[in-house]
MARMILO-613231 format. One record per residue (C-alpha): x negated, y negated, z; residue number from 1. Coordinates in steps of 0.001 Angstrom, whole numbers, plus 500000, padded with zeros to 6 digits. Layout:
N
+--------+--------+--------+-----+
|   east |  north |     up |   i |
+--------+--------+--------+-----+
|      X |      Y |      Z | NUM |
...
+--------+--------+--------+-----+
END
This chain:
97
+--------+--------+--------+-----+
|   east |  north |     up |   i |
+--------+--------+--------+-----+
| 500000 | 500000 | 500000 |   1 |
| 498764 | 496525 | 499199 |   2 |
| 497951 | 494208 | 502042 |   3 |
| 501037 | 492589 | 503506 |   4 |
| 499697 | 489073 | 502981 |   5 |
| 499232 | 489770 | 499270 |   6 |
| 502792 | 491080 | 498994 |   7 |
| 504501 | 488109 | 500626 |   8 |
| 502279 | 485360 | 499228 |   9 |
| 504184 | 485259 | 495988 |  10 |
| 505991 | 482532 | 494064 |  11 |
| 508815 | 484985 | 493471 |  12 |
| 511036 | 485891 | 496425 |  13 |
| 510227 | 489186 | 498133 |  14 |
| 513014 | 491105 | 499886 |  15 |
| 511648 | 493532 | 502448 |  16 |
| 513704 | 496243 | 504125 |  17 |
| 512098 | 497412 | 507370 |  18 |
| 513587 | 500840 | 508087 |  19 |
| 512991 | 504152 | 509802 |  20 |
| 513783 | 507616 | 508524 |  21 |
| 516701 | 507700 | 510950 |  22 |
| 518701 | 505271 | 508835 |  23 |
| 517422 | 506254 | 505408 |  24 |
| 520777 | 507156 | 503941 |  25 |
| 521330 | 507630 | 500229 |  26 |
| 523675 | 504642 | 500261 |  27 |
| 520945 | 502439 | 501758 |  28 |
| 518481 | 503452 | 499068 |  29 |
| 521163 | 503037 | 496421 |  30 |
| 521898 | 499511 | 497647 |  31 |
| 518248 | 498514 | 497273 |  32 |
| 518063 | 500073 | 493830 |  33 |
| 521105 | 498018 | 492822 |  34 |
| 519500 | 494857 | 494213 |  35 |
| 516223 | 495540 | 492403 |  36 |
| 518041 | 496289 | 489143 |  37 |
| 520133 | 493120 | 489366 |  38 |
| 517146 | 490889 | 490110 |  39 |
| 514780 | 492473 | 487602 |  40 |
| 511374 | 490801 | 487507 |  41 |
| 512665 | 487618 | 489196 |  42 |
| 511988 | 489070 | 492649 |  43 |
| 510376 | 492007 | 494428 |  44 |
| 512257 | 494517 | 496568 |  45 |
| 510179 | 496559 | 499006 |  46 |
| 510877 | 499101 | 501747 |  47 |
| 508511 | 499360 | 504718 |  48 |
| 508761 | 502257 | 507172 |  49 |
| 508678 | 500864 | 510721 |  50 |
| 507146 | 504050 | 512183 |  51 |
| 504286 | 504092 | 509661 |  52 |
| 503656 | 500357 | 510074 |  53 |
| 504200 | 499841 | 513804 |  54 |
| 501578 | 497105 | 514148 |  55 |
| 503163 | 495048 | 511375 |  56 |
| 506686 | 495623 | 512711 |  57 |
| 505552 | 494581 | 516193 |  58 |
| 503801 | 491470 | 514862 |  59 |
| 506969 | 490442 | 512998 |  60 |
| 509140 | 491298 | 516029 |  61 |
| 511195 | 493801 | 514071 |  62 |
| 513405 | 495329 | 516738 |  63 |
| 516492 | 496379 | 514812 |  64 |
| 516948 | 498944 | 512127 |  65 |
| 517245 | 497991 | 509314 |  66 |
| 515799 | 494484 | 509309 |  67 |
| 515793 | 492536 | 506063 |  68 |
| 513419 | 489622 | 505475 |  69 |
| 513084 | 487395 | 502420 |  70 |
| 509682 | 485785 | 501892 |  71 |
| 508618 | 483213 | 499342 |  72 |
| 505151 | 481658 | 499129 |  73 |
| 504174 | 483544 | 502279 |  74 |
| 506932 | 482075 | 504440 |  75 |
| 510091 | 483634 | 505825 |  76 |
| 513130 | 482163 | 504102 |  77 |
| 515816 | 484422 | 505601 |  78 |
| 516019 | 487271 | 508081 |  79 |
| 518782 | 489516 | 509388 |  80 |
| 519048 | 492799 | 511234 |  81 |
| 521799 | 495249 | 510338 |  82 |
| 523355 | 496795 | 507268 |  83 |
| 523884 | 494525 | 504255 |  84 |
| 525705 | 495202 | 500999 |  85 |
| 524059 | 494823 | 497598 |  86 |
| 526047 | 491750 | 496523 |  87 |
| 525133 | 489871 | 499702 |  88 |
| 521440 | 490659 | 499301 |  89 |
| 521466 | 489748 | 495611 |  90 |
| 523134 | 486403 | 496358 |  91 |
| 520683 | 485621 | 499142 |  92 |
| 517596 | 486402 | 497071 |  93 |
| 518941 | 484399 | 494105 |  94 |
| 518954 | 481274 | 496303 |  95 |
| 515153 | 481431 | 496349 |  96 |
| 514507 | 482158 | 492668 |  97 |
+--------+--------+--------+-----+
END
C-alpha cells in the first residue's frame, strides 16, 4: 500500500472507508463499487482495514466502524461514522470535485 500521505495529498477528492472484517458485507463493498463507478477518475475510493492499520486508525481517532473520510489536498473535508448509501457518498464527494 502506498504511504497514507501520498494517497490523501491529491488534488482530486479521496473517499476512504475505514472498516474491519466484521462489517465487510457484500452490500458495503457493492456500495463502494457503485461510488467508484459513478465518480470515475474524478476521485479515488479506498478501503482501509482498521485491524491491519491500527496505528493509522488510532492517529486519525477512528473509533467507529465504518468511518468514512473525504480528503482533498491532504486535508479532511468531511467525516462520518456509520453506514452510508451510495447516493449520499457520491453527492458528498462531488462537492469537492
